[in-house]
C-alpha positions as CSV (number, residue, x, y, z in Angstrom):
1,M,-148.2,89.2,107.1
2,F,-146.9,88.2,103.7
3,D,-147.8,90.5,100.8
4,W,-146.9,89.7,97.2
5,T,-146.6,93.4,96.1
6,T,-144.3,94.3,99.0
7,E,-142.0,91.3,98.5
8,Y,-142.0,91.1,94.6
9,G,-143.3,94.4,93.4
10,A,-146.4,95.0,91.3
11,E,-145.1,94.1,87.8
12,G,-145.1,90.4,88.2
13,F,-142.7,87.6,87.3
14,D,-140.8,87.2,84.0
15,V,-140.6,83.4,84.4
16,I,-142.5,80.9,86.6
17,V,-141.3,77.2,86.4
18,G,-142.6,74.4,88.5
19,N,-144.2,71.0,89.1
20,P,-147.5,71.8,90.8
21,P,-149.2,69.2,93.0
22,Y,-151.7,66.8,91.3
23,I,-154.5,66.4,93.8
24,R,-157.9,65.3,92.7
25,V,-161.0,66.9,94.2
26,Q,-161.9,63.7,96.0
27,N,-158.7,63.9,98.0
28,M,-159.1,67.6,98.8
29,V,-162.6,67.0,100.1
30,H,-161.4,64.2,102.4
31,Y,-158.1,65.7,103.7
32,S,-158.7,69.4,103.5
33,P,-162.5,70.2,103.3
34,D,-162.0,73.9,104.4
35,E,-159.5,74.5,101.6
36,Y,-161.7,72.8,99.1
37,A,-164.7,74.9,100.2
38,F,-162.7,78.1,99.8
39,Y,-161.7,77.2,96.2
40,K,-165.3,76.5,95.3
41,S,-166.6,79.6,96.9
42,D,-167.2,83.0,95.2
43,Y,-164.4,84.5,97.4
44,S,-161.5,82.5,95.8
45,G,-161.9,84.1,92.4
46,Y,-160.6,80.9,90.7
47,Q,-162.3,80.4,87.4
48,T,-161.1,76.8,86.9
49,A,-162.5,75.9,90.4
50,G,-165.8,75.6,88.7
51,A,-164.8,72.3,87.2
52,E,-166.9,69.4,88.6
53,L,-163.8,67.2,89.1
54,L,-161.2,69.8,90.1
55,D,-157.5,69.0,90.1
56,K,-155.3,71.3,92.2
57,Y,-152.8,72.0,89.4
58,Y,-155.6,73.9,87.6
59,L,-155.5,76.5,90.4
60,F,-151.7,76.6,90.3
61,I,-151.8,77.5,86.6
62,E,-154.4,80.1,87.1
63,R,-152.5,81.6,90.1
64,A,-149.2,81.7,88.1
65,W,-150.9,83.5,85.3
66,S,-152.1,86.2,87.6
67,L,-148.5,86.7,88.9
68,L,-147.0,86.8,85.4
69,K,-145.9,90.1,83.8
70,D,-146.7,91.0,80.2
71,G,-144.4,88.9,78.0
72,G,-143.7,86.5,80.8
73,V,-143.5,82.7,80.5
74,I,-144.9,79.8,82.6
75,G,-143.4,76.3,82.3
76,Y,-145.2,73.6,84.2
77,I,-145.0,69.8,84.1
78,I,-148.6,68.6,84.6
79,P,-150.8,65.6,83.6
80,H,-151.8,65.9,80.0
81,K,-155.3,64.4,80.4
82,F,-156.8,67.8,80.9
83,M,-156.6,68.2,77.1
84,N,-159.1,65.4,76.5
85,I,-161.3,64.7,79.5
86,T,-164.7,66.2,80.2
87,S,-163.6,67.8,83.5
88,G,-160.7,69.5,81.7
89,K,-163.1,71.9,79.9
90,A,-162.7,74.6,82.5
91,L,-158.9,74.7,82.2
92,R,-159.0,74.4,78.4
93,G,-161.4,77.3,78.3
94,Y,-159.3,79.4,80.7
95,L,-156.1,78.9,78.6
96,T,-157.7,79.5,75.2
97,E,-159.6,82.6,76.3
98,R,-156.1,84.1,76.9
99,N,-154.3,82.6,73.9
100,A,-151.9,81.3,76.5
101,V,-150.5,78.1,75.0
102,R,-147.1,78.4,73.3
103,K,-145.6,75.0,73.4
104,V,-146.5,71.5,74.6
105,L,-144.0,68.6,75.0
106,H,-146.3,65.6,75.3
107,F,-144.8,62.5,76.9
108,G,-147.7,60.1,76.1
109,T,-147.6,57.0,78.3
110,H,-143.9,57.4,79.2
111,Q,-143.4,57.6,82.9
112,V,-141.4,60.7,83.6
113,F,-141.6,60.3,87.4
114,Q,-140.2,57.0,88.7
115,N,-142.7,54.7,90.4
116,R,-145.6,57.0,89.6
117,S,-148.3,56.1,87.1
118,T,-148.7,59.7,85.9
119,Y,-148.9,60.7,82.2
120,T,-147.5,64.1,81.8
121,C,-146.6,67.0,79.5
122,I,-144.5,70.1,79.7
123,L,-146.9,73.0,79.1
124,I,-145.4,76.4,78.2
125,L,-147.7,79.5,78.5
126,S,-146.9,83.1,77.8
127,K,-148.4,86.6,77.9
128,N,-147.6,87.8,74.5
129,E,-149.5,88.1,71.2
130,K,-149.0,85.1,69.0
131,Q,-151.3,83.2,66.7
132,T,-149.6,79.8,66.7
133,F,-148.3,77.2,69.2
134,D,-146.0,74.2,68.9
135,I,-146.5,70.6,70.0
136,S,-144.3,67.5,70.0
137,F,-145.3,64.0,70.9
138,V,-142.3,62.0,72.4
139,K,-142.4,58.5,70.9
140,N,-138.9,57.3,71.6
141,W,-138.2,57.9,75.2
142,N,-134.6,56.8,75.3
143,Q,-133.8,58.9,72.3
144,F,-135.4,61.9,73.9
145,L,-133.4,61.4,77.1
146,F,-130.2,61.1,75.1
147,E,-130.7,64.0,72.7
148,H,-132.9,66.3,74.8
149,R,-134.8,67.4,71.8
150,A,-138.0,66.4,69.9
151,P,-139.6,67.4,66.6
152,F,-142.4,70.0,66.9
153,Q,-145.4,70.8,64.7
154,T,-146.9,74.3,64.5
155,Y,-150.7,74.8,64.7
156,D,-153.0,77.8,64.6
157,I,-154.0,78.8,68.1
158,R,-157.6,79.3,67.1
159,Q,-158.1,75.5,66.8
160,L,-157.9,75.3,70.6
161,G,-161.0,75.8,72.6
162,E,-163.1,74.3,75.4
163,N,-163.7,71.0,73.5
164,P,-161.0,68.3,73.7
165,W,-157.9,69.3,71.9
166,T,-157.0,67.4,68.8
167,F,-153.7,67.6,66.8
168,I,-154.5,66.1,63.4
169,P,-151.9,66.5,60.6
170,Y,-152.4,69.5,58.4
171,D,-153.1,67.7,55.2
172,I,-155.9,65.6,56.8
173,Q,-157.3,68.7,58.5
174,E,-157.5,70.5,55.1
175,R,-159.1,67.5,53.5
176,F,-161.8,67.3,56.1
177,Q,-162.5,71.0,55.6
178,T,-163.1,70.4,51.9
179,L,-165.4,67.5,52.7
180,D,-167.5,69.2,55.4
181,S,-170.5,69.7,53.2
182,V,-170.7,66.0,52.2
183,C,-170.1,64.5,55.6
184,S,-172.2,64.1,58.7
185,P,-171.1,63.5,62.3
186,L,-171.6,59.9,63.3
187,E,-174.0,60.9,66.0
188,T,-176.5,62.3,63.5
189,M,-176.6,59.0,61.6
190,A,-176.6,56.5,64.5
191,H,-177.5,56.1,68.2
192,I,-174.4,55.7,70.3
193,F,-175.1,53.8,73.4
194,V,-173.6,52.1,76.5
195,G,-174.4,48.7,77.9
196,V,-177.2,47.7,80.2
197,Q,-176.8,48.3,83.9
198,T,-177.9,45.5,86.1
199,S,-176.2,46.9,89.2
200,A,-175.4,43.3,90.0
201,D,-173.5,41.8,87.2
202,K,-172.1,38.9,89.2
203,I,-175.7,37.7,89.8
204,Y,-177.2,38.3,86.3
205,I,-174.2,37.2,84.3
206,I,-173.6,33.4,84.3
207,Y,-170.9,31.2,82.8
208,P,-172.3,27.9,81.5
209,E,-170.7,24.6,82.5
210,K,-173.1,22.7,80.2
211,E,-176.4,23.3,78.4
212,D,-179.2,21.4,76.6
213,D,-182.2,22.5,74.6
214,M,-184.0,23.8,77.7
215,Y,-181.5,24.8,80.4
216,V,-178.1,26.3,81.0
217,Y,-176.3,24.7,83.9
218,F,-173.8,26.8,86.0
219,R,-172.4,27.5,89.5
220,D,-173.6,30.7,91.1
221,K,-171.4,33.2,92.9
222,S,-171.7,31.1,96.2
223,G,-170.6,27.9,94.4
224,A,-174.0,26.3,94.3
225,D,-175.0,24.2,91.2
226,R,-178.0,25.7,89.4
227,K,-179.9,25.6,86.1
228,I,-181.8,28.4,84.4
229,E,-184.3,28.3,81.5
230,K,-182.8,29.4,78.2
231,G,-185.9,31.4,77.4
232,I,-184.9,34.1,79.8
233,L,-181.2,34.2,78.8
234,K,-179.4,36.1,76.2
235,E,-175.8,35.7,75.0
236,S,-173.4,38.3,76.4
237,I,-169.8,39.4,76.4
238,Y,-167.9,40.1,79.5
239,D,-164.2,40.8,79.9
240,T,-163.4,39.6,76.3
241,A,-161.4,41.0,73.4
242,L,-163.0,42.1,70.1
243,R,-161.2,42.3,66.8
244,K,-162.3,44.2,63.7
245,Y,-164.3,42.2,61.2
246,E,-164.3,39.1,63.3
247,R,-167.6,37.6,64.6
248,I,-168.4,38.3,68.2
249,M,-168.1,35.1,70.3
250,A,-170.3,35.2,73.4
251,N,-168.5,34.1,76.6
252,S,-171.4,34.2,78.9
253,Y,-175.2,34.4,79.3
254,I,-177.1,37.2,81.0
255,I,-180.5,36.9,82.6
256,F,-182.7,39.2,80.7
257,P,-186.1,39.6,82.4
258,Y,-187.7,41.7,79.6
259,V,-189.7,41.1,76.5
260,N,-190.1,43.2,73.3
261,A,-193.4,45.0,73.5
262,E,-193.8,46.7,70.1
263,G,-190.3,48.0,70.0
264,S,-189.9,48.7,73.8
265,P,-188.5,46.5,76.5
266,K,-191.1,45.5,79.1
267,L,-190.3,43.7,82.4
268,I,-191.7,40.2,82.5
269,K,-194.5,40.0,85.0
270,I,-193.8,38.4,88.3
271,D,-196.5,35.7,87.8
272,T,-194.9,34.8,84.5
273,M,-191.5,34.6,86.2
274,R,-192.8,32.2,88.7
275,E,-194.7,30.0,86.3
276,T,-192.7,30.1,83.1
277,F,-189.2,30.6,84.5
278,P,-189.3,29.0,87.9
279,N,-185.6,28.2,88.1
280,A,-184.6,31.8,87.2
281,Y,-187.1,33.1,89.8
282,E,-185.7,30.7,92.4
283,Y,-182.2,31.7,91.6
284,L,-182.8,35.5,91.7
285,S,-184.9,35.0,94.9
286,A,-181.9,33.4,96.6
287,F,-180.0,36.7,96.1
288,R,-183.1,38.9,96.9
289,E,-181.4,40.6,99.8
290,E,-178.4,41.7,97.7
291,L,-180.6,42.8,94.8
292,D,-182.8,44.9,97.2
293,R,-179.7,46.8,98.3
294,R,-179.4,48.3,94.8
295,N,-180.3,52.0,94.4
296,M,-183.7,51.5,92.7
297,P,-186.1,54.3,93.7
298,N,-189.1,52.8,91.8
299,R,-188.7,49.2,93.1
300,T,-191.8,47.4,94.2
301,E,-192.6,43.9,95.3
302,D,-193.4,43.0,91.7
303,T,-190.3,44.6,90.1
304,W,-187.4,43.8,92.5
305,Y,-185.7,41.5,89.9
306,A,-185.5,44.3,87.2
307,Y,-182.1,45.8,86.3
308,G,-180.8,48.6,88.4
309,R,-181.3,51.1,85.6
310,G,-183.2,51.1,82.3
311,Q,-180.4,52.6,80.2
312,S,-180.0,51.2,76.7
313,L,-182.5,48.4,77.3
314,R,-184.3,49.3,74.1
315,R,-181.1,48.8,72.1
316,F,-181.0,45.1,73.0
317,I,-184.3,43.8,71.7
318,G,-183.3,42.6,68.3
319,K,-181.7,45.4,66.1
320,E,-178.3,45.0,64.5
321,H,-175.4,46.9,66.0
322,L,-171.7,47.7,65.8
323,I,-169.9,47.0,69.1
324,W,-166.4,48.0,70.1
325,P,-164.1,48.1,73.1
326,V,-163.6,51.5,74.8
327,L,-160.0,50.9,75.5
328,S,-158.0,49.6,72.5
329,L,-154.8,49.9,70.6
330,G,-156.7,50.4,67.3
331,S,-160.0,50.4,65.6
332,N,-162.0,47.2,66.4
333,Y,-165.6,47.9,65.4
334,V,-167.5,44.5,65.1
335,Y,-170.9,43.7,63.7
336,D,-173.6,42.0,65.8
337,N,-176.9,40.9,64.5
338,G,-178.7,42.0,67.7
339,Q,-178.1,38.8,69.7
340,I,-175.3,40.0,72.0
341,I,-175.7,42.0,75.2
342,F,-173.0,43.8,77.1
343,T,-173.0,45.7,80.4
344,G,-171.4,49.0,81.5
345,G,-171.6,52.7,81.5
346,G,-169.7,55.7,80.0
347,N,-166.4,54.1,80.9
348,G,-167.1,50.9,79.0
349,P,-165.9,48.3,78.7
350,F,-167.9,48.5,75.4
351,Y,-170.0,50.9,73.3
352,G,-172.4,50.3,70.6
353,I,-174.2,52.1,67.7
354,E,-177.6,51.4,66.2
355,M,-178.4,53.1,62.9
356,K,-181.2,55.7,62.9
357,E,-184.2,54.9,60.8
358,Q,-183.6,57.9,58.5
359,T,-180.1,56.7,57.7
360,W,-180.0,54.9,54.3
361,E,-176.3,54.0,54.5
362,S,-175.6,50.4,55.4
363,I,-174.3,49.6,58.9
364,F,-171.4,47.7,57.1
365,Y,-170.5,50.9,55.1
366,V,-170.2,52.8,58.4
367,Q,-168.2,49.9,59.9
368,A,-165.7,50.1,57.1
369,I,-165.2,53.8,57.6
370,L,-164.9,53.5,61.4
371,N,-162.3,50.8,60.9
372,H,-160.3,52.8,58.4
373,W,-157.0,54.5,59.4
374,L,-158.3,58.0,58.7
375,M,-161.0,57.8,61.4
376,E,-158.6,56.1,63.8
377,T,-156.1,58.9,63.3
378,V,-158.7,61.4,64.5
379,V,-159.6,59.3,67.5
380,K,-156.0,58.6,68.5
381,K,-155.1,62.3,68.2
382,S,-158.1,63.3,70.3
383,A,-158.3,60.6,73.0
384,S,-157.0,60.0,76.4
385,T,-154.1,57.5,76.6
386,F,-153.5,54.9,79.3
387,R,-151.0,52.4,80.4
388,G,-149.8,50.1,77.6
389,D,-150.6,52.8,75.0
390,Y,-154.3,51.9,75.1
391,Y,-156.5,54.9,74.2
392,S,-160.1,55.7,74.7
393,H,-162.8,55.2,72.0
394,G,-165.5,56.6,74.2
395,K,-168.5,58.5,72.9
396,Q,-166.9,61.9,73.2
397,F,-164.2,60.8,70.7
398,I,-166.4,58.9,68.3
399,A,-169.6,61.0,68.1
400,K,-168.2,63.8,65.8
401,L,-166.3,61.5,63.3
402,P,-167.2,62.7,59.8
403,I,-169.0,60.0,57.8
404,M,-169.2,60.5,54.1
405,R,-172.8,60.6,53.0
406,I,-174.0,58.8,49.9
407,D,-176.3,60.4,47.3
408,F,-178.5,57.5,46.5
409,N,-179.6,59.3,43.3
410,E,-176.0,59.1,42.0
411,P,-175.3,55.6,40.5
412,Q,-171.5,55.9,40.9
413,Q,-171.8,56.7,44.6
414,V,-174.3,53.9,45.1
415,K,-172.0,51.5,43.3
416,L,-169.0,52.4,45.6
417,H,-171.3,52.1,48.7
418,D,-172.4,48.6,47.6
419,E,-168.9,47.5,46.7
420,I,-167.6,48.6,50.2
421,V,-170.4,46.6,51.9
422,K,-169.7,43.6,49.7
423,K,-166.0,43.8,50.6
424,V,-166.8,44.0,54.3
425,H,-168.8,40.8,54.0
426,Q,-165.9,39.1,52.2
427,I,-163.5,40.1,54.9
428,E,-165.8,38.9,57.7
429,Q,-166.2,35.5,56.0
430,L,-162.5,35.2,55.4
431,A,-161.9,36.0,59.1
432,A,-164.4,33.3,60.2
433,N,-162.8,30.8,57.9
434,T,-159.3,31.7,59.1
435,N,-160.3,31.1,62.7
436,H,-161.7,27.7,61.9
437,A,-159.0,26.6,59.4
438,E,-158.1,22.9,59.7
439,N,-154.3,23.4,59.7
440,S,-151.7,26.1,59.6
441,S,-151.2,26.0,55.9
442,V,-154.8,26.7,55.1
443,R,-154.9,29.3,57.9
444,N,-151.9,31.2,56.4
445,T,-153.5,31.1,52.9
446,L,-156.8,32.5,54.3
447,Q,-155.0,35.1,56.3
448,R,-153.2,36.4,53.2
449,A,-156.5,36.6,51.4
450,K,-158.0,38.5,54.3
451,D,-155.1,40.9,54.4
452,A,-155.4,41.5,50.7
453,A,-159.1,42.1,50.9
454,T,-158.6,44.5,53.8
455,R,-156.0,46.5,51.8
456,E,-158.6,46.7,48.9
457,L,-161.2,48.0,51.3
458,D,-158.8,50.6,52.7
459,G,-158.2,51.7,49.1
460,M,-161.9,52.1,48.6
461,I,-162.2,54.3,51.7
462,D,-159.1,56.2,50.6
463,E,-160.8,56.9,47.3
464,L,-164.1,57.9,49.0
465,Y,-162.3,60.5,51.2
466,G,-159.7,61.5,48.7
467,V,-156.8,60.7,51.0
468,S,-154.7,58.3,49.0
469,G,-151.1,58.8,49.8
470,M,-151.7,60.8,53.0
471,R,-151.1,57.9,55.4
472,S,-147.9,58.5,57.3
473,G,-147.3,55.0,58.6
474,D,-147.7,56.3,62.2
475,E,-151.2,55.0,62.6
476,D,-151.5,52.0,64.9
477,E,-153.1,49.0,63.4
478,S,-152.9,46.8,66.5
479,D,-155.9,45.0,67.9
């Protein structure tokens, strides 16, 4: 029988280096259920096994730590997503409880392993008393391979915890600290919401081939020609791009079998469906068998055509919103006057915000701040990154963004607030005019005017937050 103490002694290792396996819990459950059950049991002793979506490299880190002597060092190459994702909380907590992190070499979206879509980092841990750690983000992969070195920044170890790890430049961190008393997290000023969940998008979302005052004509998923009453349809976006300050262009309709009942969505009664929207009723009835297969515990003979879930429905009955894509190369928060519907859950493809009633600041003021390089720096340094350098703008990365509050009893603050809102309207109008310019010469002139107005707006937000001159040029402005 193999025994660690007999083979290696009781002191532990000076150095442990490796590339542990990356195996998601779903695969362990399927291929090795007994092994998975052991890790999850009280007998294993693995703290990180408590993570809901466990990855096996968590356990390798924890085991290596238990085999390390005081002053020893661990060097592993592992996926870096644990720093940001919700299920990485257990590992983040384990490492920060022990002040273990000493150095991180972050490879971003560069593919270290050939023919593998794995985004990795080299994580250096050690059992010694130190109050700082170093991190480097490799941007030029070829240069790194040639020189075998990268610039590191040093951070206080106390800024790491269970929450997603962020590595914001020091000068910006310090500025946020001074503004803490005059800022509020976005989530306290606005409701952040996901899309509606039909549980059958290919049935409820239609693409018009033509339309008139009464009907929209389309082909259903089986290829049959149909028409549906416009009164039960709302404009929607599905698989489309959004760009900051440009108007949202609907690319589809969605069947919306609800009415606004004193601020709450109410399902249209089945008799009304038959009498007022007979074409919609006939169309949905043709797919009744498929709709009935949805997981709807409260389904009845009178509600079978309702959406699969009621999430976010109340957000789509007329109030204005900001909408943005979850995966993006930059900030693309776009205004909607309450006419557009999108579908989806926590992974997108879109998110929205609706201002809370007690918030006095304009939604356009918030839009300007969210589209500013400062907020995007925070998001980019916090979020998970994916192929093509797209990074997440999901709720967990947006909710805590610090929004500067306006004291509406102070005329100068009110003036700046109103000037920001006015400038946003100007940019949005210039963007609309640019997209409908009659020729390239007019388009170029309008684009220059839009760019100039955007720089002016950025300057206003710089002034608002006191960050003029702090921009490093590293922030991504891509759409």
